[in-house]
Phi, psi and omega in degrees: 000172183257125180270087182241129181279310182220156176223128181232130178265105183291146182266341179203169178297320178297321178296318179296317180298318181299317180290323178294321180291327183278341184236101181294352180261004186265151174221158182280144170223142177234271177285329176084002185291339175254317183300314183291327177296317179295319179296320179295332178277359177096000179277122181078022181302140179081013182280169172254140182250135174245112184271135175249012187295328185260018179270111187303319185290351179264004181249153172092174180234135181220166177231126182280173183297333179272004177096354179293130176271128181247118180253124177289130185294340179270009178285129181284162184300319181299317180293326178293313180301321184269356183290134182298327178292317178295315182297326181279316190252331183227054184299328180291333174290319176299320177296319182298310183286344178283354176266357181288131170044225177236183183305320181294315179297317182293338178273352179244314183295148183243155181290328177295318178294323179300323179279315187288342176294338178076013182284134178291342181270003181301128186291335178276342191294315182297318180292318178299325176300315182288340180274356184053037182300149176245132183256127180262116180252133177248129180226186180301333182262011180115197184251155175213150177257134179234124174299138181298335178290347178245009187280325185269134180246349180170178180303118179072013183233143178223175179280353180294129177279156185304324184270005178264151179238131174287120185249346179195150174240122186249136174234116184287152182300325180292346180263001176222334180290124180086001181260153169229159183197174180208133173251133177236134179242138172246129173213170182288344175214171189270356177208165181051045186219132173281142185298130166284327175198145176227143182218132174236130175235130176236144181227151173242104183279141176231148180300136179281116181302333182273355185295321183292340182274355181297127185297126174075007181231127180283160180296327180292324178291321178299314185291343181283349174104153180280155177284347183247314179236140181286158170095011178300134181092001181231157169241160177279097181292329177199154182218140173230134182231124179230146180231150168241140179067014175262359181199173180300336177227162172304142190218155174253150177250076189290324180295319178294322177302316181294322180294325182281328184299128180097347179282155177293137184291341178256015177282117182299341181293338184296331183284321175289324180297312182294320181294323182285315191273337177297332181295337179282350186240007179236168179215072180294157183230166171282139173208176180290342179282322182195150176283162178298317180300318180294319178296325178300316178298318180296316181305314182289310185289323179293326177296315178302309185293318180294322178296315180298315180295321179298318178293315178302315180294328178293338178254011177078022184235020185290168180258119176297148177071025181280006187283350177258131180278118178251109183299133175225168180292133184233166172286167174304139188238105167063202187298319184290340174061040182251165174232134169259133182205167180289121182295140182250333182273141184306320183290348182257359184294330187258017181219152173287130183228156176206160181258141177206126178052041176079008180241151174262124183243148173285122183295337179281313188256341184080003182283144179287128177269315178198162180257115183285347180271347182269164179301133180095353178272194179297141179255000000 
């Protein structure tokens, strides 16, 4: 059962702030999909809850006259995915939150709670990082805007004070107009699963000034894309790369973004570049969900795939439903020298696996399952 002392349904954001400020034992609740789980586990037992779930101004998605998209923090994931503004301007955010839990969770859980929990595994966090979203917090002393890139202070911790309420999530027009993107999540299953790793890559494609000079090829033919690599006729005018579960907090790879910016979108070198340099800006760890080595393979390959999809979508050729990472056989990848691939042996069907130095390893524990170079192994 839930050990709750008091429950108050706030009538406005100001009302919620007033009750939080007056009661040092109170905490905010909206959808409750995380708060109630923690309470049932004994964390925060005996607390008072101040609900912001029924405050109308905290729900929905709107666009202001200057083009800024305003997302209400009490908006549930399902409503965000289906919102016409999100579908038109931020489809990759809709895809990201559509990977949260199952239908019931997505109809209760809110995007504000997903961010304010401070979890590095939050499915909206990597995409919000790449969007340069600004979070509006209201407290007893008024309101303040905090860039989402400065919001997280550590695992499960943010700059939000206990008596503050997140009242809006802002995305400026310059951060979404002309951009395309892709969020990819890896988990052991496609639903009811916390991310083992999440990656969002967004690109702003610009016409390549040199494309029209290509001998025997018109600019329209260049812009229609290469038959082998996407993005012919374009350069990467800007790039944003965000990760979840690749560090103690959701993170951006700004140095890698700078290296990619200005490169031709159909240059095959961009895929090796992103895979190599993102590793310099993340710090994956071993956990019961996945080993560090396995996460390293995911970090590199998911960056490649998300970048390719972002470019394809920018040219109108993207793949719907690309938000789920489906392991396939790959070439040897970088320093760690591992392969992620579709498991073939029955005992490996229910676990993440990868190859390294001729051995098959469990992606969760890093333990060797079998040696593919020895007799009886893979041929």
